[in-house]
C-alpha positions as CSV (number, residue, x, y, z in Angstrom):
1,M,-13.4,30.1,-10.8
2,V,-10.8,32.5,-9.0
3,F,-9.8,29.5,-6.9
4,H,-8.9,27.3,-10.0
5,E,-7.2,30.3,-11.6
6,S,-5.0,30.6,-8.4
7,I,-4.1,26.8,-8.8
8,R,-3.2,27.1,-12.5
9,I,-1.0,30.2,-11.8
10,F,0.7,28.3,-8.7
11,D,1.3,25.3,-11.0
12,Q,2.8,27.4,-13.6
13,S,4.9,29.3,-11.3
14,M,6.2,25.9,-9.9
15,T,6.9,24.7,-13.4
16,D,8.9,27.7,-14.3
17,L,10.8,27.2,-10.9
18,V,11.6,23.6,-11.9
19,T,12.7,24.7,-15.4
20,A,15.0,27.3,-14.2
21,L,16.4,24.9,-11.4
22,K,17.0,22.2,-14.3
23,N,19.1,24.9,-16.1
24,G,21.0,25.6,-13.0
25,N,19.8,29.0,-11.7
26,A,20.5,29.2,-8.0
27,W,17.5,31.6,-7.3
28,A,15.3,28.9,-8.3
29,L,16.6,26.5,-5.5
30,E,16.3,29.4,-3.2
31,A,12.7,29.9,-4.3
32,L,11.8,26.3,-3.5
33,F,14.0,26.1,-0.3
34,E,11.6,29.1,0.9
35,S,8.6,27.5,-0.2
36,Y,9.1,24.1,1.3
37,H,11.5,24.1,4.2
38,V,9.3,24.7,6.8
39,K,7.1,21.7,5.6
40,V,10.1,19.7,5.1
41,F,11.4,20.3,8.6
42,N,8.0,19.3,10.1
43,F,7.7,16.3,8.0
44,C,11.2,15.0,9.1
45,Y,11.0,16.1,12.6
46,S,7.6,14.1,13.3
47,Y,9.7,11.2,12.4
48,L,13.3,12.1,14.1
49,G,12.2,14.2,16.9
50,S,15.7,15.6,16.8
51,K,16.0,19.5,15.6
52,E,19.7,19.1,14.6
53,E,19.2,15.7,12.7
54,T,16.1,17.2,11.1
55,E,17.9,20.5,10.0
56,E,20.6,18.0,8.5
57,I,17.9,16.5,6.8
58,V,16.4,19.5,5.3
59,Q,19.8,20.9,4.2
60,D,20.5,17.3,2.6
61,V,17.1,17.4,0.6
62,F,17.8,20.7,-1.0
63,V,21.7,19.8,-1.6
64,K,20.3,16.4,-3.4
65,L,17.7,18.6,-5.4
66,W,20.5,20.7,-6.8
67,T,22.9,17.8,-7.3
68,Y,20.4,15.9,-9.3
69,R,18.6,18.9,-10.9
70,D,19.4,17.9,-14.5
71,Q,17.7,14.4,-13.8
72,I,14.2,16.1,-12.8
73,K,11.5,15.2,-15.2
74,S,9.2,18.1,-15.8
75,E,5.9,16.3,-15.6
76,L,6.6,15.0,-12.0
77,S,5.2,17.0,-9.0
78,I,8.3,18.9,-7.5
79,N,6.3,18.8,-4.3
80,G,6.0,14.8,-4.7
81,L,10.0,14.8,-5.4
82,I,11.1,17.0,-2.3
83,F,8.9,14.8,0.0
84,K,10.2,11.6,-1.8
85,I,13.8,12.7,-1.3
86,A,13.1,13.7,2.6
87,K,11.2,10.6,3.2
88,N,14.1,8.5,2.1
89,L,16.8,10.6,3.7
90,T,14.9,10.4,7.0
91,L,14.4,6.4,6.8
92,N,18.2,6.3,6.2
93,K,18.7,8.5,9.4
94,I,16.5,6.3,11.3
95,R,18.0,3.2,10.0
96,D,21.3,4.4,10.6
97,N,20.5,5.6,14.3
98,V,19.1,2.2,14.9
99,K,22.0,0.1,13.8
100,L,24.4,2.4,15.7
101,R,22.2,1.9,18.9
102,S,21.7,-1.7,18.3
103,E,25.5,-2.0,18.6
104,I,25.5,-0.7,22.1
105,S,23.9,-3.2,24.1
106,I,21.0,-2.1,26.4
107,D,23.0,-4.0,29.5
108,N,25.9,-1.4,28.8
109,L,23.5,1.5,28.8
110,T,21.5,0.3,32.2
111,T,24.9,-0.6,34.0
112,G,26.7,2.3,32.7
113,T,24.7,4.6,35.1
114,N,25.3,4.8,38.7
115,N,21.7,5.7,39.5
116,T,19.9,2.5,40.3
117,E,16.6,4.5,40.1
118,E,17.2,5.3,36.4
119,S,18.2,1.8,35.7
120,I,14.9,0.5,37.1
121,L,12.8,3.0,35.3
122,F,14.5,2.2,32.2
123,K,13.8,-1.5,32.4
124,E,10.2,-0.7,33.5
125,L,9.7,1.1,30.2
126,E,11.5,-1.7,28.1
127,R,9.2,-4.1,29.4
128,E,6.0,-1.8,28.6
129,L,7.5,-1.2,25.1
130,M,8.0,-5.3,24.8
131,K,4.3,-5.8,26.1
132,A,3.0,-3.4,23.6
133,I,5.1,-4.9,20.6
134,E,3.9,-8.4,21.6
135,T,0.3,-7.5,21.0
136,L,1.1,-6.6,17.5
137,P,-0.4,-9.0,14.9
138,P,2.1,-11.8,14.2
139,K,3.2,-10.7,10.7
140,R,3.2,-7.1,11.6
141,K,5.4,-8.0,14.9
142,E,7.7,-10.0,12.9
143,V,8.4,-7.5,10.4
144,F,8.8,-4.9,13.1
145,K,11.5,-7.0,15.3
146,L,13.3,-7.9,12.0
147,S,13.5,-4.0,11.0
148,R,14.3,-2.4,14.7
149,F,15.9,-5.3,16.5
150,N,17.8,-7.1,13.7
151,G,18.4,-3.9,11.6
152,L,17.2,-5.3,8.4
153,S,16.2,-3.2,5.3
154,N,12.8,-3.5,4.0
155,K,14.1,-5.5,0.8
156,E,15.9,-7.9,3.2
157,I,12.9,-8.4,5.4
158,S,10.8,-8.9,2.2
159,E,13.1,-11.6,0.9
160,Q,13.4,-13.3,4.3
161,M,9.3,-13.3,4.7
162,N,8.7,-13.8,0.9
163,I,6.6,-10.9,1.1
164,S,6.7,-7.7,-1.3
165,V,8.4,-4.6,0.0
166,N,5.3,-2.6,-0.3
167,T,3.8,-5.0,2.4
168,V,6.7,-4.8,4.7
169,E,6.4,-0.9,4.6
170,G,2.6,-1.2,5.2
171,Q,3.2,-3.1,8.1
172,M,5.9,-0.9,9.7
173,R,3.7,2.1,9.3
174,K,1.0,0.4,11.1
175,A,3.4,-1.0,13.7
176,I,4.7,2.4,14.4
177,K,1.5,4.2,14.5
178,Y,-0.1,1.4,16.8
179,L,2.9,1.8,19.2
180,H,2.9,5.8,18.8
181,D,-0.9,5.7,19.7
182,H,-0.5,3.2,22.8
183,L,2.8,4.3,24.4
184,D,4.0,7.5,26.0
185,C,7.0,9.2,24.5
186,A,9.6,7.6,27.0
187,V,8.7,4.5,25.9
188,L,9.1,5.4,22.4
189,L,12.4,6.8,23.1
190,I,13.6,3.2,24.3
191,L,12.4,2.2,21.0
192,L,15.0,4.3,19.3
193,L,17.8,2.7,21.6
194,V,16.7,-1.0,21.3
């Protein structure tokens, strides 16, 4: 009984915070930041792997929450909303990073270094990555390549492959999980550079 009462009190305090936030009370934003910033940081960092980029995203999450506070629907979970914003900003950052890095050819990266050993290691890691990608099921492999190598959005991929955006997202999640489980960190770094 005490546990259920604690949940009800927590839900009520979150509802009060959301109401205060919608009314423009900055202390409500500060309270939400204090409650969620560590969780949001850990969530975003698990995808980005960069402390600086993650800190930027965390700040942007709460800036966006404040900017659009009058559009928040009281019946929605503030937890769900905060993590939806975090997910979208993280995906945008990843997409921007991939597009930026795809403009730099891998050949320029490897020939730009004077260290032959680094170049050989880079090529070996790239081969290992490509080998792992080739083991993905055909549809998943195509979705992954269109996203990571061609820089297409989920919507563009869904239109090109004539599948739903949800299917694209599911295939990407499964591909990334598979690669994460089967490759070491150095190879995953190459994935971000490709």
